[in-house]
Short mmCIF file of the C-alpha atoms (twelve columns), coordinates in Angstrom:
data_MODEL
# 
_entry.id   MODEL 
# 
loop_
_atom_site.group_PDB 
_atom_site.id 
_atom_site.type_symbol 
_atom_site.label_atom_id 
_atom_site.label_alt_id 
_atom_site.label_comp_id 
_atom_site.label_asym_id 
_atom_site.label_seq_id 
_atom_site.Cartn_x 
_atom_site.Cartn_y 
_atom_site.Cartn_z 
_atom_site.pdbx_PDB_model_num 
ATOM 1   C CA . MET A 1   0.000   0.000   0.000   1 
ATOM 2   C CA . THR A 2   1.253   3.487   -0.829  1 
ATOM 3   C CA . MET A 3   -1.133  5.220   1.586   1 
ATOM 4   C CA . LEU A 4   -0.113  5.276   5.239   1 
ATOM 5   C CA . LEU A 5   -2.670  3.631   7.558   1 
ATOM 6   C CA . PRO A 6   -4.896  2.147   4.815   1 
ATOM 7   C CA . THR A 7   -8.312  1.332   6.268   1 
ATOM 8   C CA . THR A 8   -10.193 -1.918  5.805   1 
ATOM 9   C CA . THR A 9   -12.867 -4.067  7.466   1 
ATOM 10  C CA . ALA A 10  -12.597 -7.441  9.145   1 
ATOM 11  C CA . GLY A 11  -15.188 -8.820  6.749   1 
ATOM 12  C CA . SER A 12  -18.955 -8.698  6.898   1 
ATOM 13  C CA . LEU A 13  -21.288 -5.726  6.545   1 
ATOM 14  C CA . PRO A 14  -25.069 -5.689  7.135   1 
ATOM 15  C CA . LYS A 15  -27.205 -7.031  4.303   1 
ATOM 16  C CA . PRO A 16  -29.945 -4.887  2.741   1 
ATOM 17  C CA . LEU A 17  -33.409 -5.496  4.238   1 
ATOM 18  C CA . TRP A 18  -34.716 -6.775  0.902   1 
ATOM 19  C CA . LEU A 19  -32.077 -9.535  0.843   1 
ATOM 20  C CA . ALA A 20  -32.127 -10.833 4.429   1 
ATOM 21  C CA . GLU A 21  -33.667 -9.969  7.789   1 
ATOM 22  C CA . PRO A 22  -31.826 -6.888  9.099   1 
ATOM 23  C CA . GLU A 23  -29.761 -6.989  12.310  1 
ATOM 24  C CA . THR A 24  -29.974 -10.787 12.340  1 
ATOM 25  C CA . LEU A 25  -26.931 -13.002 12.111  1 
ATOM 26  C CA . TRP A 26  -27.234 -15.927 9.663   1 
ATOM 27  C CA . SER A 27  -30.670 -14.771 8.489   1 
ATOM 28  C CA . PRO A 28  -32.273 -16.836 5.704   1 
ATOM 29  C CA . TRP A 29  -32.510 -15.262 2.258   1 
ATOM 30  C CA . LYS A 30  -35.696 -13.417 1.305   1 
ATOM 31  C CA . LEU A 31  -35.197 -14.139 -2.404  1 
ATOM 32  C CA . GLU A 32  -34.927 -17.341 -4.439  1 
ATOM 33  C CA . GLY A 33  -33.439 -18.571 -7.694  1 
ATOM 34  C CA . ASP A 34  -32.306 -16.000 -10.244 1 
ATOM 35  C CA . GLU A 35  -33.688 -13.185 -8.075  1 
ATOM 36  C CA . LEU A 36  -31.400 -14.288 -5.240  1 
ATOM 37  C CA . VAL A 37  -28.362 -14.368 -7.531  1 
ATOM 38  C CA . ALA A 38  -29.133 -10.862 -8.791  1 
ATOM 39  C CA . GLY A 39  -29.951 -9.634  -5.285  1 
ATOM 40  C CA . LYS A 40  -26.620 -10.830 -3.901  1 
ATOM 41  C CA . ARG A 41  -24.735 -9.036  -6.670  1 
ATOM 42  C CA . ASP A 42  -26.715 -5.831  -6.070  1 
ATOM 43  C CA . ALA A 43  -25.946 -6.084  -2.344  1 
ATOM 44  C CA . LEU A 44  -22.255 -6.578  -3.088  1 
ATOM 45  C CA . ARG A 45  -22.206 -3.446  -5.269  1 
ATOM 46  C CA . LEU A 46  -23.917 -1.465  -2.494  1 
ATOM 47  C CA . ALA A 47  -21.385 -2.737  0.052   1 
ATOM 48  C CA . VAL A 48  -18.536 -1.578  -2.182  1 
ATOM 49  C CA . GLU A 49  -20.197 1.834   -2.585  1 
ATOM 50  C CA . ASP A 50  -20.667 2.219   1.192   1 
ATOM 51  C CA . GLN A 51  -16.972 1.496   1.681   1 
ATOM 52  C CA . ARG A 52  -15.990 3.855   -1.135  1 
ATOM 53  C CA . GLN A 53  -18.074 6.715   0.258   1 
ATOM 54  C CA . ALA A 54  -16.580 6.232   3.724   1 
ATOM 55  C CA . GLY A 55  -13.056 6.205   2.316   1 
ATOM 56  C CA . ILE A 56  -12.122 2.560   2.987   1 
ATOM 57  C CA . ALA A 57  -8.832  1.888   1.215   1 
ATOM 58  C CA . ILE A 58  -8.836  -1.933  1.007   1 
ATOM 59  C CA . VAL A 59  -12.307 -2.989  -0.069  1 
ATOM 60  C CA . GLY A 60  -14.144 -6.249  0.627   1 
ATOM 61  C CA . ASP A 61  -17.419 -7.760  -0.547  1 
ATOM 62  C CA . GLY A 62  -19.078 -7.293  2.849   1 
ATOM 63  C CA . GLU A 63  -19.740 -11.059 2.680   1 
ATOM 64  C CA . GLN A 64  -23.031 -10.199 0.971   1 
ATOM 65  C CA . THR A 65  -23.278 -13.469 -0.950  1 
ATOM 66  C CA . ARG A 66  -23.014 -15.755 2.088   1 
ATOM 67  C CA . GLN A 67  -25.171 -16.465 5.104   1 
ATOM 68  C CA . HIS A 68  -22.368 -17.604 7.398   1 
ATOM 69  C CA . PHE A 69  -18.618 -17.169 7.255   1 
ATOM 70  C CA . VAL A 70  -17.986 -20.917 7.636   1 
ATOM 71  C CA . THR A 71  -21.028 -22.895 6.507   1 
ATOM 72  C CA . THR A 72  -21.493 -21.071 3.186   1 
ATOM 73  C CA . PHE A 73  -18.084 -22.393 2.164   1 
ATOM 74  C CA . VAL A 74  -18.592 -25.851 3.667   1 
ATOM 75  C CA . GLU A 75  -21.969 -26.418 2.000   1 
ATOM 76  C CA . HIS A 76  -20.227 -26.422 -1.391  1 
ATOM 77  C CA . LEU A 77  -17.945 -29.304 -0.396  1 
ATOM 78  C CA . ASP A 78  -18.447 -33.024 -0.898  1 
ATOM 79  C CA . GLY A 79  -18.257 -35.258 2.179   1 
ATOM 80  C CA . VAL A 80  -20.403 -33.033 4.423   1 
ATOM 81  C CA . ASP A 81  -24.060 -33.876 5.046   1 
ATOM 82  C CA . PHE A 82  -26.207 -30.909 6.060   1 
ATOM 83  C CA . GLU A 83  -29.230 -33.157 6.706   1 
ATOM 84  C CA . LYS A 84  -27.362 -35.379 9.164   1 
ATOM 85  C CA . ARG A 85  -26.900 -32.968 12.055  1 
ATOM 86  C CA . GLU A 86  -25.447 -33.324 15.538  1 
ATOM 87  C CA . VAL A 87  -25.449 -30.943 18.510  1 
ATOM 88  C CA . MET A 88  -21.942 -29.790 19.374  1 
ATOM 89  C CA . ARG A 89  -20.287 -27.298 21.692  1 
ATOM 90  C CA . ILE A 90  -18.889 -24.434 19.594  1 
ATOM 91  C CA . ARG A 91  -15.595 -22.930 20.839  1 
ATOM 92  C CA . ASN A 92  -16.564 -24.029 24.379  1 
ATOM 93  C CA . ARG A 93  -19.245 -21.320 24.411  1 
ATOM 94  C CA . TYR A 94  -22.589 -22.515 23.121  1 
ATOM 95  C CA . ASP A 95  -24.351 -25.567 21.692  1 
ATOM 96  C CA . ALA A 96  -25.340 -25.654 18.039  1 
ATOM 97  C CA . SER A 97  -26.793 -28.133 15.578  1 
ATOM 98  C CA . VAL A 98  -24.045 -28.671 13.017  1 
ATOM 99  C CA . PRO A 99  -23.602 -30.689 9.779   1 
ATOM 100 C CA . SER A 100 -21.713 -33.976 9.776   1 
ATOM 101 C CA . VAL A 101 -18.600 -35.045 7.922   1 
ATOM 102 C CA . VAL A 102 -19.670 -38.382 6.450   1 
ATOM 103 C CA . GLY A 103 -16.901 -39.066 3.921   1 
ATOM 104 C CA . ALA A 104 -13.720 -37.744 2.384   1 
ATOM 105 C CA . VAL A 105 -14.039 -33.972 1.983   1 
ATOM 106 C CA . SER A 106 -13.333 -32.363 -1.392  1 
ATOM 107 C CA . ARG A 107 -14.151 -29.232 -3.371  1 
ATOM 108 C CA . PRO A 108 -15.855 -30.237 -6.637  1 
ATOM 109 C CA . LYS A 109 -15.747 -26.673 -7.991  1 
ATOM 110 C CA . PRO A 110 -14.734 -23.158 -6.904  1 
ATOM 111 C CA . VAL A 111 -16.952 -21.610 -4.244  1 
ATOM 112 C CA . PHE A 112 -16.398 -17.841 -4.201  1 
ATOM 113 C CA . VAL A 113 -14.382 -17.265 -7.359  1 
ATOM 114 C CA . ASP A 114 -17.231 -15.883 -9.500  1 
ATOM 115 C CA . ASP A 115 -18.225 -13.498 -6.702  1 
ATOM 116 C CA . ALA A 116 -14.606 -12.428 -6.278  1 
ATOM 117 C CA . ARG A 117 -14.311 -11.770 -10.013 1 
ATOM 118 C CA . PHE A 118 -17.451 -9.619  -9.746  1 
ATOM 119 C CA . LEU A 119 -15.933 -7.695  -6.818  1 
ATOM 120 C CA . ARG A 120 -12.750 -7.103  -8.819  1 
ATOM 121 C CA . ALA A 121 -14.849 -5.580  -11.614 1 
ATOM 122 C CA . GLN A 122 -16.427 -3.048  -9.235  1 
ATOM 123 C CA . THR A 123 -13.290 -1.187  -8.170  1 
ATOM 124 C CA . ALA A 124 -9.700  -0.442  -9.053  1 
ATOM 125 C CA . GLN A 125 -8.811  -0.303  -5.337  1 
ATOM 126 C CA . PRO A 126 -6.990  -3.135  -3.561  1 
ATOM 127 C CA . ILE A 127 -9.462  -5.851  -2.552  1 
ATOM 128 C CA . LYS A 128 -9.500  -8.386  0.244   1 
ATOM 129 C CA . TRP A 129 -11.434 -11.666 0.399   1 
ATOM 130 C CA . THR A 130 -12.193 -13.659 3.532   1 
ATOM 131 C CA . LEU A 131 -12.198 -17.435 3.940   1 
ATOM 132 C CA . PRO A 132 -12.759 -19.548 7.058   1 
ATOM 133 C CA . GLY A 133 -9.558  -20.939 8.533   1 
ATOM 134 C CA . PRO A 134 -9.048  -24.723 8.810   1 
ATOM 135 C CA . MET A 135 -9.267  -24.830 12.608  1 
ATOM 136 C CA . THR A 136 -12.439 -22.772 12.802  1 
ATOM 137 C CA . MET A 137 -14.023 -24.918 10.088  1 
ATOM 138 C CA . ILE A 138 -13.556 -28.116 12.064  1 
ATOM 139 C CA . ASP A 139 -15.035 -26.507 15.167  1 
ATOM 140 C CA . THR A 140 -18.398 -26.076 13.457  1 
ATOM 141 C CA . LEU A 141 -18.743 -29.636 12.146  1 
ATOM 142 C CA . TYR A 142 -19.365 -33.071 13.619  1 
ATOM 143 C CA . ASP A 143 -16.639 -35.348 12.269  1 
ATOM 144 C CA . GLY A 144 -18.006 -38.843 11.899  1 
ATOM 145 C CA . HIS A 145 -15.483 -39.841 9.219   1 
ATOM 146 C CA . TYR A 146 -11.901 -38.829 10.035  1 
ATOM 147 C CA . ARG A 147 -12.514 -38.690 13.805  1 
ATOM 148 C CA . SER A 148 -9.433  -36.522 14.114  1 
ATOM 149 C CA . ARG A 149 -9.573  -32.748 14.390  1 
ATOM 150 C CA . GLU A 150 -6.037  -32.461 13.088  1 
ATOM 151 C CA . LYS A 151 -6.568  -34.747 10.087  1 
ATOM 152 C CA . LEU A 152 -9.735  -32.915 9.063   1 
ATOM 153 C CA . ALA A 153 -7.994  -29.553 9.462   1 
ATOM 154 C CA . TRP A 154 -5.211  -30.640 7.108   1 
ATOM 155 C CA . GLU A 155 -7.782  -31.792 4.538   1 
ATOM 156 C CA . PHE A 156 -9.558  -28.438 4.743   1 
ATOM 157 C CA . ALA A 157 -6.234  -26.593 4.483   1 
ATOM 158 C CA . CYS A 158 -5.558  -28.227 1.116   1 
ATOM 159 C CA . ILE A 159 -9.068  -27.370 -0.100  1 
ATOM 160 C CA . LEU A 160 -8.718  -23.775 1.079   1 
ATOM 161 C CA . ASN A 161 -5.393  -23.465 -0.716  1 
ATOM 162 C CA . ASP A 162 -7.012  -24.510 -3.987  1 
ATOM 163 C CA . GLU A 163 -9.743  -21.902 -3.492  1 
ATOM 164 C CA . ALA A 164 -7.242  -19.212 -2.448  1 
ATOM 165 C CA . ARG A 165 -5.096  -19.780 -5.528  1 
ATOM 166 C CA . GLU A 166 -8.116  -19.279 -7.770  1 
ATOM 167 C CA . LEU A 167 -9.143  -16.156 -5.849  1 
ATOM 168 C CA . GLU A 168 -5.644  -14.811 -6.389  1 
ATOM 169 C CA . ALA A 169 -5.931  -15.567 -10.106 1 
ATOM 170 C CA . VAL A 170 -9.009  -13.336 -10.488 1 
ATOM 171 C CA . GLY A 171 -7.262  -10.394 -8.839  1 
ATOM 172 C CA . ILE A 172 -7.708  -10.618 -5.066  1 
ATOM 173 C CA . ASP A 173 -4.864  -8.697  -3.391  1 
ATOM 174 C CA . ILE A 174 -5.234  -9.954  0.195   1 
ATOM 175 C CA . ILE A 175 -6.678  -13.315 1.229   1 
ATOM 176 C CA . GLN A 176 -7.777  -13.405 4.856   1 
ATOM 177 C CA . PHE A 177 -8.402  -16.576 6.847   1 
ATOM 178 C CA . ASP A 178 -10.741 -16.204 9.840   1 
ATOM 179 C CA . GLU A 179 -9.501  -18.168 12.865  1 
ATOM 180 C CA . PRO A 180 -11.419 -17.151 16.025  1 
ATOM 181 C CA . ALA A 181 -10.733 -20.700 17.241  1 
ATOM 182 C CA . PHE A 182 -7.120  -19.627 17.836  1 
ATOM 183 C CA . ASN A 183 -8.375  -17.635 20.828  1 
ATOM 184 C CA . VAL A 184 -9.779  -20.767 22.467  1 
ATOM 185 C CA . PHE A 185 -7.760  -23.879 21.563  1 
ATOM 186 C CA . PHE A 186 -4.242  -22.658 22.283  1 
ATOM 187 C CA . ASP A 187 -2.476  -26.008 22.434  1 
ATOM 188 C CA . GLU A 188 -3.983  -27.233 19.183  1 
ATOM 189 C CA . ALA A 189 -3.335  -23.890 17.515  1 
ATOM 190 C CA . ASN A 190 0.348   -24.097 18.377  1 
ATOM 191 C CA . ASP A 191 0.691   -27.841 17.774  1 
ATOM 192 C CA . TRP A 192 -0.850  -27.910 14.297  1 
ATOM 193 C CA . GLY A 193 -3.377  -25.072 13.814  1 
ATOM 194 C CA . ILE A 194 -0.856  -22.501 12.612  1 
ATOM 195 C CA . ALA A 195 0.784   -25.123 10.399  1 
ATOM 196 C CA . THR A 196 -2.551  -25.923 8.721   1 
ATOM 197 C CA . LEU A 197 -3.136  -22.193 8.248   1 
ATOM 198 C CA . GLU A 198 0.242   -21.915 6.515   1 
ATOM 199 C CA . ARG A 199 -0.738  -24.872 4.300   1 
ATOM 200 C CA . ALA A 200 -3.930  -23.018 3.321   1 
ATOM 201 C CA . ALA A 201 -1.773  -20.021 2.323   1 
ATOM 202 C CA . GLN A 202 1.000   -22.045 0.669   1 
ATOM 203 C CA . GLY A 203 2.419   -20.670 -2.568  1 
ATOM 204 C CA . LEU A 204 0.237   -17.575 -2.733  1 
ATOM 205 C CA . LYS A 205 1.635   -14.381 -4.226  1 
ATOM 206 C CA . ALA A 206 -1.303  -12.412 -2.822  1 
ATOM 207 C CA . ARG A 207 -0.734  -11.158 0.715   1 
ATOM 208 C CA . THR A 208 -2.211  -13.349 3.427   1 
ATOM 209 C CA . ALA A 209 -3.950  -12.399 6.660   1 
ATOM 210 C CA . VAL A 210 -5.318  -14.209 9.690   1 
ATOM 211 C CA . HIS A 211 -8.207  -12.651 11.601  1 
ATOM 212 C CA . ILE A 212 -8.366  -13.664 15.280  1 
ATOM 213 C CA . CYS A 213 -11.129 -12.006 17.258  1 
ATOM 214 C CA . TYR A 214 -13.484 -12.490 20.177  1 
ATOM 215 C CA . GLY A 215 -16.476 -12.869 17.888  1 
ATOM 216 C CA . TYR A 216 -19.567 -11.075 16.705  1 
ATOM 217 C CA . GLY A 217 -21.551 -9.090  19.231  1 
ATOM 218 C CA . ILE A 218 -23.937 -11.956 19.958  1 
ATOM 219 C CA . LYS A 219 -25.032 -13.014 23.439  1 
ATOM 220 C CA . ALA A 220 -22.887 -16.169 23.616  1 
ATOM 221 C CA . ASN A 221 -19.763 -14.165 22.842  1 
ATOM 222 C CA . THR A 222 -20.513 -11.209 25.108  1 
ATOM 223 C CA . GLU A 223 -21.279 -13.576 27.993  1 
ATOM 224 C CA . TRP A 224 -17.990 -15.404 27.385  1 
ATOM 225 C CA . LYS A 225 -16.067 -12.126 27.431  1 
ATOM 226 C CA . LYS A 226 -17.419 -11.406 30.917  1 
ATOM 227 C CA . THR A 227 -15.547 -14.475 32.184  1 
ATOM 228 C CA . LEU A 228 -12.145 -13.415 30.839  1 
ATOM 229 C CA . GLY A 229 -11.139 -11.077 33.649  1 
ATOM 230 C CA . SER A 230 -9.593  -7.639  33.604  1 
ATOM 231 C CA . GLN A 231 -7.104  -8.512  30.853  1 
ATOM 232 C CA . TRP A 232 -7.753  -10.577 27.745  1 
ATOM 233 C CA . ARG A 233 -4.377  -12.197 27.085  1 
ATOM 234 C CA . GLN A 234 -5.429  -14.970 24.686  1 
ATOM 235 C CA . TYR A 235 -3.290  -13.505 21.882  1 
ATOM 236 C CA . GLU A 236 -0.224  -14.048 24.063  1 
ATOM 237 C CA . GLU A 237 -0.586  -17.809 23.537  1 
ATOM 238 C CA . THR A 238 -0.376  -17.851 19.730  1 
ATOM 239 C CA . PHE A 239 1.300   -14.604 18.659  1 
ATOM 240 C CA . PRO A 240 4.903   -15.811 19.133  1 
ATOM 241 C CA . ASN A 241 4.342   -18.666 16.674  1 
ATOM 242 C CA . LEU A 242 2.324   -16.464 14.311  1 
ATOM 243 C CA . GLN A 243 5.205   -13.982 14.321  1 
ATOM 244 C CA . ARG A 244 7.438   -16.779 13.009  1 
ATOM 245 C CA . SER A 245 4.840   -17.957 10.485  1 
ATOM 246 C CA . SER A 246 4.597   -17.174 6.774   1 
ATOM 247 C CA . ILE A 247 1.330   -15.228 7.230   1 
ATOM 248 C CA . ASP A 248 1.776   -11.558 6.304   1 
ATOM 249 C CA . ILE A 249 -0.959  -9.776  8.276   1 
ATOM 250 C CA . ILE A 250 -2.414  -10.322 11.768  1 
ATOM 251 C CA . SER A 251 -5.911  -8.954  12.434  1 
ATOM 252 C CA . LEU A 252 -6.907  -8.424  16.063  1 
ATOM 253 C CA . GLU A 253 -9.553  -6.850  18.281  1 
ATOM 254 C CA . CYS A 254 -8.547  -3.737  20.230  1 
ATOM 255 C CA . HIS A 255 -11.231 -1.071  20.721  1 
ATOM 256 C CA . ASN A 256 -13.426 -1.530  23.819  1 
ATOM 257 C CA . SER A 257 -11.693 -4.823  24.513  1 
ATOM 258 C CA . ARG A 258 -9.461  -5.691  27.422  1 
ATOM 259 C CA . VAL A 259 -6.631  -6.819  25.195  1 
ATOM 260 C CA . PRO A 260 -3.385  -5.247  26.473  1 
ATOM 261 C CA . MET A 261 -2.085  -3.227  23.540  1 
ATOM 262 C CA . GLU A 262 1.487   -4.281  24.269  1 
ATOM 263 C CA . LEU A 263 0.685   -7.813  23.058  1 
ATOM 264 C CA . ILE A 264 1.050   -6.430  19.522  1 
ATOM 265 C CA . GLU A 265 4.785   -6.326  20.228  1 
ATOM 266 C CA . LEU A 266 4.724   -10.137 20.013  1 
ATOM 267 C CA . VAL A 267 4.100   -9.928  16.248  1 
ATOM 268 C CA . ARG A 268 6.636   -7.150  15.603  1 
ATOM 269 C CA . GLY A 269 7.559   -7.198  11.921  1 
ATOM 270 C CA . LYS A 270 4.124   -8.302  10.732  1 
ATOM 271 C CA . THR A 271 1.526   -5.966  9.296   1 
ATOM 272 C CA . VAL A 272 -1.247  -5.569  11.892  1 
ATOM 273 C CA . MET A 273 -4.921  -4.889  11.247  1 
ATOM 274 C CA . VAL A 274 -5.808  -3.007  14.439  1 
ATOM 275 C CA . GLY A 275 -9.475  -3.291  15.353  1 
ATOM 276 C CA . ALA A 276 -10.481 0.275   16.209  1 
ATOM 277 C CA . ILE A 277 -14.259 -0.206  15.846  1 
ATOM 278 C CA . ASP A 278 -16.353 -2.109  18.405  1 
ATOM 279 C CA . VAL A 279 -18.799 -4.377  16.571  1 
ATOM 280 C CA . ALA A 280 -20.600 -5.411  19.768  1 
ATOM 281 C CA . SER A 281 -22.116 -1.959  20.318  1 
ATOM 282 C CA . ASP A 282 -24.485 0.278   18.355  1 
ATOM 283 C CA . ALA A 283 -22.625 3.325   19.661  1 
ATOM 284 C CA . ILE A 284 -20.769 4.964   16.781  1 
ATOM 285 C CA . GLU A 285 -17.201 5.819   17.705  1 
ATOM 286 C CA . THR A 286 -15.970 9.367   17.327  1 
ATOM 287 C CA . PRO A 287 -13.023 9.913   14.985  1 
ATOM 288 C CA . GLU A 288 -10.972 10.901  18.033  1 
ATOM 289 C CA . GLU A 289 -11.747 7.576   19.765  1 
ATOM 290 C CA . VAL A 290 -10.518 5.728   16.690  1 
ATOM 291 C CA . ALA A 291 -7.439  7.935   16.535  1 
ATOM 292 C CA . ASP A 292 -6.664  7.236   20.192  1 
ATOM 293 C CA . THR A 293 -6.725  3.466   19.595  1 
ATOM 294 C CA . LEU A 294 -4.406  3.845   16.619  1 
ATOM 295 C CA . ARG A 295 -1.991  6.120   18.492  1 
ATOM 296 C CA . ARG A 296 -1.691  3.582   21.306  1 
ATOM 297 C CA . ALA A 297 -1.083  0.775   18.806  1 
ATOM 298 C CA . LEU A 298 1.711   2.761   17.137  1 
ATOM 299 C CA . ALA A 299 3.866   2.188   20.204  1 
ATOM 300 C CA . PHE A 300 4.065   -1.479  19.173  1 
ATOM 301 C CA . VAL A 301 3.739   -1.543  15.371  1 
ATOM 302 C CA . ASP A 302 5.487   0.614   12.797  1 
ATOM 303 C CA . ALA A 303 3.203   3.100   11.043  1 
ATOM 304 C CA . ASP A 304 3.824   1.552   7.624   1 
ATOM 305 C CA . LYS A 305 2.560   -1.780  8.962   1 
ATOM 306 C CA . LEU A 306 -0.633  -0.586  10.681  1 
ATOM 307 C CA . TYR A 307 -3.984  -1.079  8.931   1 
ATOM 308 C CA . PRO A 308 -6.933  0.472   10.837  1 
ATOM 309 C CA . ALA A 309 -9.876  -1.945  10.783  1 
ATOM 310 C CA . THR A 310 -13.006 -3.128  12.559  1 
ATOM 311 C CA . ASN A 311 -12.779 -5.571  15.474  1 
ATOM 312 C CA . CYS A 312 -14.827 -8.188  13.625  1 
ATOM 313 C CA . GLY A 313 -17.661 -8.383  11.119  1 
ATOM 314 C CA . MET A 314 -20.583 -5.964  11.314  1 
ATOM 315 C CA . ALA A 315 -23.315 -8.229  9.900   1 
ATOM 316 C CA . PRO A 316 -25.568 -8.039  13.019  1 
ATOM 317 C CA . LEU A 317 -25.616 -4.211  13.043  1 
ATOM 318 C CA . SER A 318 -28.027 -1.915  11.219  1 
ATOM 319 C CA . GLN A 319 -26.832 -0.444  7.940   1 
ATOM 320 C CA . GLY A 320 -26.957 3.061   9.391   1 
ATOM 321 C CA . VAL A 321 -24.779 2.151   12.371  1 
ATOM 322 C CA . ALA A 322 -22.332 0.263   10.167  1 
ATOM 323 C CA . ARG A 323 -22.000 3.224   7.785   1 
ATOM 324 C CA . GLY A 324 -21.416 5.529   10.728  1 
ATOM 325 C CA . LYS A 325 -18.693 3.247   12.039  1 
ATOM 326 C CA . LEU A 326 -17.007 3.057   8.621   1 
ATOM 327 C CA . ASN A 327 -17.012 6.857   8.448   1 
ATOM 328 C CA . ALA A 328 -15.541 7.099   11.953  1 
ATOM 329 C CA . LEU A 329 -12.827 4.565   11.126  1 
ATOM 330 C CA . CYS A 330 -11.707 6.518   8.086   1 
ATOM 331 C CA . ALA A 331 -11.922 9.906   9.828   1 
ATOM 332 C CA . GLY A 332 -9.918  8.647   12.803  1 
ATOM 333 C CA . ALA A 333 -7.266  7.171   10.532  1 
ATOM 334 C CA . ALA A 334 -7.059  10.502  8.677   1 
ATOM 335 C CA . ILE A 335 -6.356  12.318  11.962  1 
ATOM 336 C CA . VAL A 336 -3.407  10.055  12.783  1 
ATOM 337 C CA . ARG A 337 -2.210  10.020  9.185   1 
ATOM 338 C CA . ALA A 338 -1.996  13.820  9.284   1 
ATOM 339 C CA . GLU A 339 -0.146  13.694  12.597  1 
ATOM 340 C CA . LEU A 340 2.384   11.395  10.956  1 
ATOM 341 C CA . GLY A 341 2.827   13.871  8.129   1 
ATOM 342 C CA . ASP A 342 0.946   11.852  5.500   1 
ATOM 343 C CA . HIS A 343 -2.180  13.553  4.208   1 
ATOM 344 C CA . GLY A 344 -2.923  10.631  1.795   1 
# 
């Protein structure tokens, strides 16, 4: 990036009310067939325009063409039965009815490549695409076939790499893997989770990112956060190994969290997407609040490696709140950019 402090989002933006139920996570589609296909594309174009108007530098699709950041990818794979469901504990937080792995998993055809090509056609700006990470994928499935979390993660890593290579080929500049599971399963993350993530990113010329957050602003996540004490030090467990990994960018949650900012020092040398927007609150940050978060982060990451971002996805928020937060993010980044002598 030539601009200092280029802004971006962690991923999702709210869907238009004519496409899905507003302010509802994983809402079913309101359209069907060809109307749904056209509606998703229209929503994607609107998401790009909202980001453009706010001044977002690295644009995403707002995840407008998917219901869920994991299952929309998984449902396109062979070996997973969405009718055969089991109740499982998700990230040690809540119970959910999940699909079952019933055979060898494979990707019969690309999943997001056509949508990514459409995104590329909407803008000349750098674009980022999000994929679920291998470890988070296995945490939302019942594995009745491999019966090994590690084995299934490696299988998914290979599938993700195939998808990522094709996303790169249609012009995606940054490919982000979402791994909230890294904040829960520390031993597994260090034993093989980071290695499977590197396998998913293997051979890519596009820049790679891993997004590790404390989750959407849903009740199960906010209740879990209340149990974490005065300091949230989960990043301390995995950052040393991520610093040594081949992943280019680390995305983390900072604003209104209890994450000690100095933990960013553990990934010194990496580019850091600093979450300066709280996605668990309808309160729209002021530009100065955003700027304050970024200033504090600059003590631990060089300015040319800091990307101001949202803490997580904003799918459960209203469109008005999300737009306000995008505007605040860009205005806050502009304040700090000017202080650094770059008026980009």
